[in-house]
MIKOL-683034 format. One record per residue (C-alpha): residue in three letters; x, y, z. Coordinates in steps of 0.1 Angstrom, whole numbers, padded with zeros to 4 digits, always signed. Layout:
N
ALAXYZ/...
//
This chain:
432
UNK+0631+1142+1236/UNK+0615+1142+1203/UNK+0640+1123+1184/UNK+0663+1098+1202/UNK+0700+1098+1192/UNK+0716+1068+1176/UNK+0747+1052+1189/UNK+0769+1023+1177/UNK+0767+0986+1190/UNK+0804+0985+1186/UNK+0799+0961+1155/UNK+0795+0980+1121/UNK+0778+0955+1103/UNK+0752+0949+1130/UNK+0748+0987+1130/UNK+0742+0985+1091/UNK+0714+0959+1097/UNK+0698+0974+1126/UNK+0704+1011+1115/UNK+0722+1017+1148/UNK+0709+1017+1184/UNK+0687+1045+1197/UNK+0692+1060+1232/UNK+0666+1046+1252/UNK+0666+1011+1235/UNK+0662+0980+1257/UNK+0677+0952+1236/UNK+0669+0915+1244/UNK+0692+0889+1232/UNK+0676+0854+1228/UNK+0708+0833+1232/UNK+0704+0797+1218/UNK+0733+0783+1234/UNK+0738+0805+1267/UNK+0771+0819+1254/UNK+0765+0834+1220/UNK+0756+0869+1233/UNK+0790+0873+1252/UNK+0809+0887+1222/UNK+0782+0912+1213/UNK+0782+0926+1250/UNK+0820+0929+1250/UNK+0819+0950+1217/UNK+0791+0970+1232/UNK+0811+0977+1264/UNK+0843+0985+1244/UNK+0823+1010+1222/UNK+0810+1026+1254/UNK+0842+1030+1269/UNK+0856+1045+1237/UNK+0828+1070+1240/UNK+0835+1075+1277/UNK+0800+1065+1286/UNK+0792+1052+1321/UNK+0786+1013+1322/UNK+0765+0993+1347/UNK+0770+0955+1346/UNK+0745+0938+1366/UNK+0756+0900+1372/UNK+0734+0872+1385/UNK+0753+0844+1368/UNK+0790+0852+1374/UNK+0811+0859+1404/UNK+0828+0894+1403/UNK+0862+0876+1399/UNK+0849+0855+1371/UNK+0834+0885+1353/UNK+0865+0906+1357/UNK+0885+0879+1340/UNK+0859+0877+1312/UNK+0861+0914+1306/UNK+0899+0914+1305/UNK+0913+0949+1299/UNK+0878+0963+1297/UNK+0875+0958+1335/UNK+0900+0987+1341/UNK+0876+1012+1327/UNK+0871+1038+1355/UNK+0835+1044+1346/UNK+0825+1006+1349/UNK+0804+0996+1378/UNK+0795+0960+1386/UNK+0764+0955+1405/UNK+0771+0919+1422/UNK+0739+0901+1425/UNK+0758+0867+1425/UNK+0777+0866+1458/UNK+0747+0866+1480/UNK+0724+0851+1453/UNK+0736+0819+1436/UNK+0767+0822+1455/UNK+0749+0819+1488/UNK+0773+0841+1506/UNK+0800+0814+1505/UNK+0834+0825+1519/UNK+0849+0814+1485/UNK+0832+0843+1469/UNK+0834+0867+1498/UNK+0873+0863+1496/UNK+0871+0886+1467/UNK+0860+0914+1489/UNK+0885+0905+1517/UNK+0914+0907+1491/UNK+0926+0938+1472/UNK+0901+0940+1443/UNK+0920+0937+1410/UNK+0894+0957+1393/UNK+0915+0989+1395/UNK+0897+1022+1389/UNK+0863+1007+1385/UNK+0840+0994+1414/UNK+0821+0964+1424/UNK+0789+0968+1445/UNK+0774+0939+1461/UNK+0736+0935+1469/UNK+0733+0920+1503/UNK+0700+0902+1496/UNK+0695+0900+1458/UNK+0665+0875+1463/UNK+0646+0907+1472/UNK+0637+0924+1440/UNK+0630+0957+1456/UNK+0666+0957+1470/UNK+0680+0950+1435/UNK+0660+0978+1421/UNK+0670+1001+1448/UNK+0706+0995+1444/UNK+0704+0997+1406/UNK+0687+1032+1406/UNK+0707+1046+1433/UNK+0738+1038+1413/UNK+0723+1051+1381/UNK+0715+1084+1399/UNK+0752+1090+1406/UNK+0761+1087+1367/UNK+0758+1114+1342/UNK+0749+1114+1306/UNK+0734+1083+1288/UNK+0743+1052+1308/UNK+0748+1018+1292/UNK+0736+0987+1311/UNK+0742+0950+1306/UNK+0719+0926+1325/UNK+0734+0890+1328/UNK+0708+0875+1328/UNK+0671+0871+1328/UNK+0676+0835+1331/UNK+0698+0840+1361/UNK+0669+0863+1377/UNK+0644+0835+1372/UNK+0665+0809+1389/UNK+0671+0832+1419/UNK+0637+0846+1420/UNK+0616+0814+1417/UNK+0602+0816+1383/UNK+0594+0837+1353/UNK+0565+0859+1367/UNK+0588+0880+1392/UNK+0613+0884+1364/UNK+0586+0897+1341/UNK+0573+0920+1369/UNK+0609+0934+1373/UNK+0615+0937+1335/UNK+0581+0955+1328/UNK+0588+0981+1354/UNK+0624+0986+1344/UNK+0622+0988+1306/UNK+0600+1019+1305/UNK+0620+1035+1333/UNK+0653+1029+1316/UNK+0638+1043+1283/UNK+0629+1074+1300/UNK+0663+1078+1318/UNK+0679+1076+1283/UNK+0700+1045+1287/UNK+0709+1017+1263/UNK+0703+0983+1280/UNK+0713+0948+1269/UNK+0693+0919+1284/UNK+0704+0884+1280/UNK+0682+0854+1282/UNK+0690+0818+1275/UNK+0661+0811+1249/UNK+0656+0774+1256/UNK+0653+0778+1293/UNK+0620+0800+1290/UNK+0584+0793+1280/UNK+0571+0807+1245/UNK+0547+0830+1266/UNK+0575+0845+1287/UNK+0596+0851+1256/UNK+0565+0867+1238/UNK+0559+0891+1267/UNK+0595+0901+1271/UNK+0597+0907+1233/UNK+0565+0928+1234/UNK+0581+0952+1259/UNK+0616+0955+1244/UNK+0625+0980+1217/UNK+0649+0956+1200/UNK+0648+0918+1200/UNK+0676+0897+1185/UNK+0679+0860+1182/UNK+0712+0842+1183/UNK+0711+0805+1172/UNK+0736+0777+1164/UNK+0728+0747+1140/UNK+0753+0723+1128/UNK+0782+0745+1140/UNK+0769+0775+1121/UNK+0759+0808+1142/UNK+0734+0831+1129/UNK+0717+0865+1141/UNK+0682+0873+1134/UNK+0666+0908+1141/UNK+0631+0899+1154/UNK+0620+0936+1164/UNK+0634+0969+1159/UNK+0610+0998+1168/UNK+0613+1032+1150/UNK+0632+1018+1122/UNK+0622+1007+1086/UNK+0642+0977+1082/UNK+0647+0954+1053/UNK+0667+0929+1075/UNK+0638+0918+1099/UNK+0633+0881+1103/UNK+0664+0873+1081/UNK+0691+0850+1095/UNK+0727+0864+1090/UNK+0756+0840+1095/UNK+0785+0850+1114/UNK+0815+0837+1131/UNK+0840+0847+1159/UNK+0877+0844+1156/UNK+0903+0858+1181/UNK+0876+0882+1195/UNK+0867+0895+1163/UNK+0831+0889+1148/UNK+0825+0886+1112/UNK+0793+0884+1092/UNK+0793+0861+1061/UNK+0778+0891+1041/UNK+0810+0910+1049/UNK+0830+0886+1029/UNK+0812+0897+0997/UNK+0820+0934+1005/UNK+0857+0925+1016/UNK+0851+0943+1049/UNK+0826+0959+1070/UNK+0813+0994+1061/UNK+0822+1024+1082/UNK+0796+1051+1079/UNK+0817+1079+1096/UNK+0850+1078+1077/UNK+0829+1077+1043/UNK+0810+1107+1055/UNK+0841+1126+1063/UNK+0857+1115+1030/UNK+0829+1130+1009/UNK+0825+1161+1031/UNK+0863+1168+1026/UNK+0862+1161+0989/UNK+0833+1186+0987/UNK+0853+1213+1008/UNK+0828+1217+1034/UNK+0838+1220+1072/UNK+0819+1201+1100/UNK+0805+1233+1111/UNK+0791+1242+1077/UNK+0776+1207+1072/UNK+0761+1209+1108/UNK+0745+1242+1099/UNK+0729+1228+1067/UNK+0718+1197+1083/UNK+0703+1212+1115/UNK+0727+1197+1140/UNK+0756+1207+1161/UNK+0793+1204+1149/UNK+0798+1182+1178/UNK+0772+1159+1163/UNK+0789+1157+1130/UNK+0823+1150+1147/UNK+0807+1121+1167/UNK+0790+1107+1135/UNK+0823+1108+1115/UNK+0840+1090+1146/UNK+0814+1062+1143/UNK+0803+1071+1180/UNK+0767+1080+1169/UNK+0746+1075+1138/UNK+0723+1101+1121/UNK+0685+1100+1119/UNK+0671+1090+1087/UNK+0660+1127+1078/UNK+0697+1138+1087/UNK+0713+1112+1065/UNK+0689+1123+1035/UNK+0699+1159+1041/UNK+0735+1151+1043/UNK+0733+1131+1010/UNK+0715+1162+0996/UNK+0741+1187+1007/UNK+0771+1166+0995/UNK+0755+1160+0962/UNK+0755+1121+0965/UNK+0731+1093+0969/UNK+0724+1081+1004/UNK+0735+1047+0994/UNK+0770+1063+0987/UNK+0776+1063+1026/UNK+0773+1026+1028/UNK+0787+1014+0995/UNK+0822+1001+0992/UNK+0843+1020+0965/UNK+0847+0988+0944/UNK+0809+0985+0943/UNK+0804+1018+0925/UNK+0795+1012+0889/UNK+0790+1043+0868/UNK+0788+1051+0830/UNK+0822+1061+0815/UNK+0808+1094+0803/UNK+0798+1121+0828/UNK+0774+1149+0817/UNK+0772+1185+0829/UNK+0746+1175+0853/UNK+0771+1153+0872/UNK+0794+1182+0878/UNK+0795+1196+0914/UNK+0807+1231+0927/UNK+0835+1224+0953/UNK+0845+1249+0980/UNK+0882+1257+0982/UNK+0887+1264+1018/UNK+0904+1297+1028/UNK+0902+1310+0992/UNK+0879+1338+0983/UNK+0850+1326+0961/UNK+0850+1360+0941/UNK+0886+1352+0930/UNK+0885+1315+0922/UNK+0859+1288+0918/UNK+0862+1250+0913/UNK+0839+1225+0899/UNK+0843+1187+0902/UNK+0837+1173+0866/UNK+0826+1139+0879/UNK+0800+1128+0904/UNK+0808+1131+0940/UNK+0808+1094+0947/UNK+0830+1085+0918/UNK+0862+1070+0928/UNK+0891+1070+0902/UNK+0928+1075+0904/UNK+0923+1110+0889/UNK+0901+1138+0901/UNK+0893+1163+0874/UNK+0883+1198+0881/UNK+0874+1230+0861/UNK+0891+1260+0878/UNK+0879+1294+0871/UNK+0900+1325+0883/UNK+0887+1361+0877/UNK+0906+1387+0859/UNK+0933+1407+0873/UNK+0933+1387+0906/UNK+0961+1373+0928/UNK+0961+1342+0951/UNK+0989+1337+0976/UNK+0982+1300+0978/UNK+0974+1269+0957/UNK+0940+1256+0949/UNK+0943+1222+0967/UNK+0963+1207+0995/UNK+0974+1175+0977/UNK+1002+1154+0984/UNK+1002+1135+0949/UNK+1011+1148+0915/UNK+0989+1173+0896/UNK+0984+1184+0862/UNK+0968+1215+0845/UNK+0955+1225+0811/UNK+0947+1261+0804/UNK+0916+1266+0783/UNK+0913+1303+0781/UNK+0929+1335+0797/UNK+0964+1338+0808/UNK+0980+1329+0842/UNK+1012+1334+0860/UNK+1023+1307+0885/UNK+1050+1311+0910/UNK+1071+1281+0921/UNK+1100+1276+0942/UNK+1120+1270+0910/UNK+1108+1304+0894/UNK+1079+1323+0879/UNK+1063+1308+0847/UNK+1037+1322+0822/UNK+1010+1298+0814/UNK+0990+1303+0781/UNK+0960+1288+0765/UNK+0968+1253+0752/UNK+0998+1248+0776/UNK+1002+1222+0803/UNK+1016+1224+0837/UNK+1028+1191+0855/UNK+1036+1192+0892/UNK+1054+1162+0907/UNK+1062+1176+0940/UNK+1063+1214+0938/UNK+1034+1233+0953/UNK+1024+1267+0936/UNK+1032+1296+0959/UNK+1012+1322+0939/UNK+0988+1324+0910/UNK+0979+1356+0890/UNK+0956+1362+0862/UNK+0972+1383+0835/UNK+0948+1405+0814/UNK+0911+1410+0811/UNK+0898+1376+0806/UNK+0886+1349+0831/UNK+0913+1321+0833/UNK+0897+1287+0828/UNK+0917+1255+0832/UNK+0911+1219+0836/UNK+0930+1206+0867/UNK+0939+1170+0876/UNK+0946+1157+0909/UNK+0964+1125+0906/UNK+0962+1100+0934/
//
């Protein structure tokens, strides 16, 4: 595949720093405390569930019962499979852990598959790839953990051998894999070799009670965020970065794209054709399920007549001059209305956010519209510049001449007609 698709990590601010995840990414989490990566894994699993993607969770450090309790409602996801390398690994086949299999498993629709001898690396690999072969689409994996593997397999070399063989294979199989490592439990040489193979490497640290995330490596991205620590905190299962406080909240690319596309009057299908992707891709982007490539992002900005930064900028951040020139005006499509009859132009820039949206409406001579220009729930106002119009409302039919104003509080025009040989031109205001 020439260009790998982007997907979300489940944490919008991390996606912003990282430019999303690529299908094929092996993501290594260097965990300073041994417990910091958990929240990132949970959000990743939750996002995968929302996208209905199969998930393989390979556990060396937790018993199935303990892992299910940790996952909570996520454990009920039917496409989740737990590969149990704990029960006959660190659990040593104890009856305490085997009791889980004797009882009715509380996992529900998902499944737990135990590896009979996880000390044998080949057996783990065979089980892992046999399970993967039964799954369709881009599979998501969580390995917990590289440290647990080293403890079970007797050192770092067997783990490095397993990892160096698995990463390229998982890349070619179009997966996204999270690998957890307790940073302080391993040698600098081991960490360097792991880091060299991974597509993405992220360091999680805690100092004086403050947690921070640093992106150490991110292939196929041109990041300004590498090697910069970003402070974050977790409260009631929600993860917040300190930089988000400045913005007020995290930035959602998808809804912003949908907002600008709708304002421009373009359908998902039309945008897809101009960008060179499928309508399904646009739908998934607007749902924050995947992220566009950089060329795709630039093309979307071009089609929508905005700066690429507009997709990521909060509304209150936008600072524009109070005067708009004719160069700022943008032609707007009026869905289901014939372009040879009526045309609309937004008189401000596309990314300007105000309480009023001003348009220039031009309607051809001797023409008739059996619908209103906009589907707008708020109040509207029009000032006729030239030509003559007739508007039909539920309350009656009204003539509309140059210099006159129409103000609509709740009524929606049922019909518009141009009267006479001239183009009718009016300034139309949508009031939010």
